[in-house]
Legacy VTK file of the C-alpha trace (Angstrom):
# vtk DataFile Version 3.0
C-alpha trace
ASCII
DATASET POLYDATA
POINTS 278 float
70.945 129.497 111.913
72.646 126.248 110.946
75.208 124.954 113.423
78.671 124.093 112.172
79.655 120.481 112.827
83.368 119.829 113.230
84.595 116.672 111.531
87.841 115.000 112.497
89.633 113.463 109.512
92.752 111.324 109.730
94.666 112.466 106.633
96.848 110.000 104.701
100.409 109.569 105.917
101.913 107.511 103.099
100.027 108.576 99.950
102.712 109.484 97.422
105.182 107.262 99.289
103.775 103.733 99.407
100.985 104.232 96.883
100.027 106.943 94.346
98.821 110.277 95.672
96.833 111.074 92.522
93.324 109.617 92.633
93.170 108.723 88.931
96.593 107.089 88.985
95.735 105.224 92.179
92.422 103.951 90.825
94.045 102.800 87.573
96.850 100.993 89.371
94.398 99.197 91.661
92.350 98.102 88.666
95.477 96.809 86.975
96.600 94.821 90.031
93.178 93.205 90.341
92.798 92.421 86.635
96.292 91.003 86.223
96.056 88.693 89.218
95.407 85.084 88.169
94.639 83.567 91.580
91.562 81.372 91.449
88.424 82.539 93.226
86.810 80.849 96.184
83.109 80.138 95.892
82.528 81.351 99.450
82.754 84.870 100.840
85.931 85.223 102.900
85.152 86.070 106.517
88.729 87.152 107.189
91.944 87.731 105.266
95.643 88.349 105.851
97.206 90.900 103.486
100.614 92.631 103.216
101.198 96.347 103.828
104.345 97.482 102.022
104.942 99.753 99.037
102.444 98.821 96.321
105.272 98.228 93.835
106.417 95.328 96.000
103.306 93.868 97.609
100.170 94.944 95.718
100.315 91.995 93.274
100.120 89.690 96.297
97.479 91.739 98.107
95.325 91.690 94.981
95.013 87.915 95.235
93.085 88.430 98.472
91.117 91.509 97.532
89.764 89.999 94.325
88.083 87.341 96.487
85.632 89.881 97.890
84.592 91.403 94.549
81.644 88.990 94.077
80.456 89.813 97.611
81.020 93.572 97.599
77.365 94.375 98.265
77.358 92.143 101.351
80.281 93.720 103.207
79.494 96.931 105.061
82.031 96.800 107.901
85.751 96.051 107.881
87.802 95.434 111.020
91.430 96.375 110.338
94.157 94.914 112.557
97.809 95.799 112.104
101.047 96.376 114.010
102.362 99.661 115.400
105.497 100.685 113.499
106.188 104.177 114.858
104.870 104.566 118.408
105.364 102.347 121.480
102.049 100.776 122.412
100.703 98.583 125.162
97.380 97.070 124.190
95.278 98.147 121.217
94.881 101.682 119.861
91.763 102.788 118.047
90.798 106.247 116.810
88.155 108.842 117.563
88.318 110.243 114.020
85.151 110.472 111.983
86.876 109.196 108.860
90.219 108.078 107.430
91.142 109.810 104.194
92.892 108.548 101.056
93.168 110.098 97.579
89.976 108.174 96.738
87.971 109.932 99.453
86.968 109.473 103.081
86.205 106.173 104.775
83.891 106.607 107.794
84.575 104.874 111.083
82.043 102.724 112.921
82.148 105.063 115.896
79.325 103.428 117.821
81.077 100.051 117.865
84.425 101.656 118.634
82.868 103.278 121.698
81.644 99.861 122.832
85.216 98.588 122.764
86.014 100.857 125.712
84.723 98.022 127.911
88.033 96.269 127.268
90.731 97.716 129.590
93.476 97.162 127.005
91.751 99.231 124.284
92.553 102.944 124.117
91.895 105.861 121.798
95.344 106.985 120.667
95.532 109.297 117.662
99.333 109.536 117.864
99.647 105.826 117.089
97.422 106.174 114.012
98.950 109.430 112.773
101.860 107.924 110.813
100.830 104.263 110.792
100.766 102.699 107.324
99.748 99.113 108.093
96.048 99.988 108.050
96.135 102.942 105.657
97.467 101.023 102.654
94.488 98.644 102.827
91.928 101.407 102.392
92.365 102.166 98.656
91.820 98.505 97.742
88.677 98.433 99.875
87.441 101.713 98.397
87.965 100.358 94.894
85.863 97.259 95.591
83.254 98.016 98.259
80.481 100.502 97.432
79.811 101.512 101.030
81.519 100.459 104.248
82.732 101.590 107.652
85.947 100.609 109.363
87.089 99.745 112.848
90.846 100.542 112.833
92.816 98.647 115.486
96.576 99.043 115.823
98.027 96.306 118.013
100.947 96.724 120.399
102.168 94.449 123.169
99.253 92.229 124.131
98.577 88.539 124.691
97.088 86.720 121.732
93.955 85.678 123.631
92.991 89.287 124.307
93.281 90.143 120.618
91.063 87.183 119.858
88.574 88.419 122.477
88.256 91.691 120.563
87.768 89.888 117.252
85.153 87.582 118.762
83.252 90.523 120.229
82.969 91.985 116.705
82.182 88.720 114.929
79.349 89.006 112.429
79.444 86.678 109.474
76.783 88.517 107.501
78.390 91.908 106.917
81.850 92.050 108.515
85.275 91.360 107.028
88.364 91.036 109.253
91.706 92.088 107.772
94.994 91.282 109.493
97.753 93.399 107.946
101.240 91.903 107.967
104.397 91.458 105.960
106.474 88.325 106.520
110.238 87.784 106.902
112.497 90.831 106.629
115.871 91.186 104.889
116.818 87.531 104.539
118.403 86.286 101.342
115.949 84.867 98.839
116.431 81.174 99.665
116.145 81.629 103.430
113.145 83.922 103.004
111.295 81.341 100.927
111.910 78.690 103.586
110.898 80.968 106.453
107.758 82.236 104.750
106.680 78.723 103.770
106.909 77.717 107.433
104.721 80.698 108.300
102.222 79.741 105.609
102.056 76.201 106.965
101.387 77.522 110.466
98.631 79.820 109.209
96.936 77.059 107.211
96.997 74.842 110.295
95.903 77.698 112.618
99.027 77.186 114.740
99.717 80.426 116.590
102.657 79.026 118.565
104.560 78.291 115.359
104.590 81.935 114.250
107.253 84.157 115.803
107.822 87.894 115.553
110.782 87.543 113.195
108.459 85.740 110.772
105.776 88.444 110.561
105.701 92.060 111.699
101.954 91.690 112.211
102.389 88.467 114.135
100.040 89.557 116.957
97.203 90.429 114.574
97.674 87.109 112.786
97.770 85.143 116.042
94.590 86.748 117.346
92.870 86.016 114.050
94.006 82.384 114.080
92.593 81.857 117.572
89.267 83.292 116.441
89.364 81.140 113.304
89.723 78.101 115.552
86.763 79.194 117.664
84.515 79.776 114.660
85.583 76.677 112.747
87.222 78.426 109.801
89.817 77.096 107.403
92.690 79.118 105.940
93.645 79.060 102.267
96.982 80.397 101.002
96.292 82.581 97.975
99.781 83.878 97.195
103.225 83.638 98.792
106.091 85.610 97.298
108.670 88.203 98.262
110.212 91.400 96.971
112.757 89.329 95.053
109.888 87.988 92.973
108.163 91.312 92.405
111.177 93.635 92.039
114.180 91.415 91.346
116.739 92.134 94.093
117.246 88.809 95.881
119.980 89.626 98.384
117.797 91.159 101.101
114.103 90.520 100.543
110.833 91.041 102.403
108.207 88.333 102.329
104.533 88.844 101.463
101.596 86.498 101.697
97.829 86.555 101.308
95.314 84.233 102.953
91.538 83.898 103.046
89.563 82.329 105.887
86.271 80.703 105.064
83.734 78.247 106.428
84.480 74.676 105.315
80.749 74.046 104.841
81.151 74.950 101.170
83.945 73.536 99.052
86.446 75.526 97.061
85.900 76.173 93.398
88.753 74.286 91.777
88.476 76.010 88.412
91.623 78.039 87.577
LINES 1 279
278 0 1 2 3 4 5 6 7 8 9 10 11 12 13 14 15 16 17 18 19 20 21 22 23 24 25 26 27 28 29 30 31 32 33 34 35 36 37 38 39 40 41 42 43 44 45 46 47 48 49 50 51 52 53 54 55 56 57 58 59 60 61 62 63 64 65 66 67 68 69 70 71 72 73 74 75 76 77 78 79 80 81 82 83 84 85 86 87 88 89 90 91 92 93 94 95 96 97 98 99 100 101 102 103 104 105 106 107 108 109 110 111 112 113 114 115 116 117 118 119 120 121 122 123 124 125 126 127 128 129 130 131 132 133 134 135 136 137 138 139 140 141 142 143 144 145 146 147 148 149 150 151 152 153 154 155 156 157 158 159 160 161 162 163 164 165 166 167 168 169 170 171 172 173 174 175 176 177 178 179 180 181 182 183 184 185 186 187 188 189 190 191 192 193 194 195 196 197 198 199 200 201 202 203 204 205 206 207 208 209 210 211 212 213 214 215 216 217 218 219 220 221 222 223 224 225 226 227 228 229 230 231 232 233 234 235 236 237 238 239 240 241 242 243 244 245 246 247 248 249 250 251 252 253 254 255 256 257 258 259 260 261 262 263 264 265 266 267 268 269 270 271 272 273 274 275 276 277
C-alpha cells in the first residue's frame, strides 16, 4: 500500500492583483517585458540583484532590466535566495517558511528545505508562515524566475527589525558563486512628487553603486534592510554594483503628483569588464 505524502504549498496571495492570475496571460506579459527592455547586457553572470516588487503595470519594465541579465546564465542558476521586507506582519529578525513549495499561476517553486533547516543555527531566524501568507515582496519575483530558469529552488527570507550585519551574516553563510543568485526585493521612495522622487532615488542609486549602507534610510527604500545586508556582503566579496534602470510610477503610468520609485541593480565581480555594446 502506497503511503500518502502531505505537501505544504504556499498559495499565491497577489495573483490577479499585482500580476495576472491566468498562466497564459502571465507568461505572455513576462515575455513582452523582457523583449521590450533595451537595457544593455553585462558579460558576467550577476551574483546578486536588487529588483522592485510593486504591481507589474508600474514596476515590471524596470524589473525586466535585471531579469534579462540572467537569461544567458539560466542553466547555471539552481538556487535563488529571496530577501524582502515584511509589509503585513510585525517581525523581529528573519522569517523563513517550512512550505515545500511556493505556488504561482506558472506552477510550484520548491524550497531548499535542507539549507533552510541549517539556518536555524542563527537565533534571529524563525519559521513563520503567517509572515509569508500575504507577503508580496518575494512572491512577485517568482514568475520572472520561472519564466527564465529551467529548474531552481528558493530560500525565501522576509526581513523584519534586525541589524544590517546579521542580515549580511545570513547572506555570507549562503554564498556560492557557482549556482546561487541573491535577490533583494525593494521599491524606492514613496508618494513624493516627481521631481523630489527623482532626486531621492538618485541619491539611493549613488549609495548602492558605492556600497554605502549608511547613506540609505528607510524612507528611501521599503526593503532598505535587505539592500543594506546585501551591500555589506558585496563589500566582503569584492563585488561592484551597476545601475540598470531607475524610474518611477510617473514614468511608467503618467501620474506625477505622488509617485513610487523603482530601481534595478546587478552585482558582479569586477574581474571581467562590462560589455559596452548597447
